[in-house]
Every structure is written in C-alpha cells, then in structure tokens.
C-alpha positions as CSV (number, residue, x, y, z in Angstrom):
1,X,-25.2,13.5,4.6
2,X,-25.4,13.8,8.3
3,X,-22.8,15.9,10.3
4,X,-21.4,12.7,11.8
5,X,-20.9,11.1,8.4
6,X,-19.4,14.3,7.0
7,X,-16.9,14.4,10.0
8,X,-16.0,10.8,9.6
9,X,-15.4,11.2,5.8
10,X,-13.2,14.2,6.5
11,X,-11.2,12.3,9.1
12,X,-10.7,9.5,6.6
13,X,-9.6,11.9,4.0
14,X,-7.1,13.5,6.3
15,X,-5.5,10.2,7.0
16,X,-5.6,9.2,3.3
17,X,-3.9,12.5,2.3
18,X,-1.1,11.8,4.8
19,X,-0.7,8.4,3.3
20,X,-0.7,9.7,-0.3
21,X,1.9,12.3,0.6
22,X,4.2,9.5,1.6
23,X,4.6,8.7,-2.1
24,X,6.7,11.8,-2.4
25,X,8.8,10.9,0.7
26,X,10.3,7.7,-0.6
27,X,14.0,7.8,-1.5
28,X,13.2,7.2,-5.2
29,X,10.6,10.0,-5.4
30,X,11.8,12.6,-2.9
31,X,13.4,14.7,-5.6
32,X,10.0,15.1,-7.4
33,X,7.9,18.0,-6.5
34,X,4.6,17.0,-5.0
35,X,1.5,17.4,-7.2
36,X,-1.3,18.3,-4.8
37,X,-4.1,17.5,-7.3
38,X,-2.7,14.1,-7.9
39,X,-2.2,13.5,-4.1
40,X,-5.9,14.4,-3.5
41,X,-7.0,11.9,-6.2
42,X,-4.8,9.2,-4.6
43,X,-6.4,10.0,-1.2
44,X,-9.9,9.6,-2.6
45,X,-8.9,6.2,-4.0
46,X,-7.3,5.2,-0.7
47,X,-10.5,6.1,1.2
48,X,-12.6,4.2,-1.2
49,X,-10.4,1.1,-1.0
50,X,-9.6,1.2,2.7
51,X,-13.2,1.4,3.9
52,X,-15.0,-0.7,1.3
53,X,-16.1,-4.2,2.3
54,X,-14.2,-6.7,0.3
55,X,-16.7,-9.4,-0.4
56,X,-15.5,-12.8,-1.4
57,X,-12.1,-12.6,0.3
58,X,-10.8,-15.3,2.6
59,X,-11.8,-13.3,5.7
60,X,-15.4,-13.0,4.4
61,X,-15.5,-16.8,4.0
62,X,-14.1,-17.3,7.4
63,X,-16.7,-14.9,8.9
64,X,-19.5,-16.9,7.2
65,X,-18.0,-20.1,8.4
66,X,-17.9,-18.7,12.0
67,X,-21.6,-17.6,11.7
68,X,-22.6,-21.0,10.5
69,X,-20.7,-22.7,13.3
70,X,-22.3,-20.5,15.9
71,X,-25.7,-21.2,14.4
72,X,-25.1,-24.9,14.5
73,X,-23.9,-24.7,18.1
74,X,-27.0,-22.7,19.1
75,X,-29.2,-25.2,17.4
76,X,-27.6,-28.1,19.3
77,X,-28.0,-26.4,22.6
78,X,-31.8,-26.4,22.3
79,X,-32.0,-30.1,21.5
80,X,-33.7,-32.5,23.9
81,X,-31.2,-34.0,26.4
82,X,-32.8,-37.5,26.6
83,X,-30.1,-40.2,26.1
84,X,-31.4,-41.5,22.7
85,X,-33.6,-38.6,21.6
86,X,-32.8,-36.1,18.8
87,X,-36.0,-34.0,19.0
88,X,-36.0,-30.3,19.1
89,X,-36.7,-27.9,20.7
90,X,-36.0,-28.8,24.3
91,X,-39.3,-29.7,26.1
92,X,-40.9,-31.2,23.0
93,X,-39.8,-34.7,24.1
94,X,-42.3,-36.5,26.4
95,X,-39.7,-39.2,27.2
96,X,-37.5,-37.1,29.4
C-alpha cells in the first residue's frame, strides 16, 4: 500500500473512531464504560460502509441515466444540420 493510501486510510479511521465513540455519549449509554476493542471494530465497519460504492442504489441509477442523457446529447450534436436529414456524423451529408 502506498504512503498516500496508508495516510488516507488512517484519516478515515480517525474519523470513524470518533463516530464510534459517540455511541457511548448518548444519554441512554453514557453510564456504560467504553469498550475500546469494540469501538475499534465499529470504526472498521464504519470505514468499510462509508467509503464503499453502493451499486444498485437510486443514486447509481440516476448517475447512469445522466451518463446516458449526456451521451444521447453528444450524439445529437454531431448530426447533420440539413432541414430534412438525419445522417451522422456532420459533414457526411452531401445535401447541405
């Protein structure tokens, strides 16, 4: 693992540890002594979940729809601009 990747992983773990520690700060759990081993395992789970790509979710579908729309738009912009012509790419039409 490169130094940059290692530094980024540690940065993520620091944030996840802070989030995991919040479980012992809630009014319903503040009387329970924090278990550091358990908190570390929570942090590992948080890092895995927070930074994993979630394929198949609505946002992924929306992203794919956006890519398709942009692709369709780019395709249309290279079409021939003759009034009654649908040939592509631009310049392939001898009528215009």
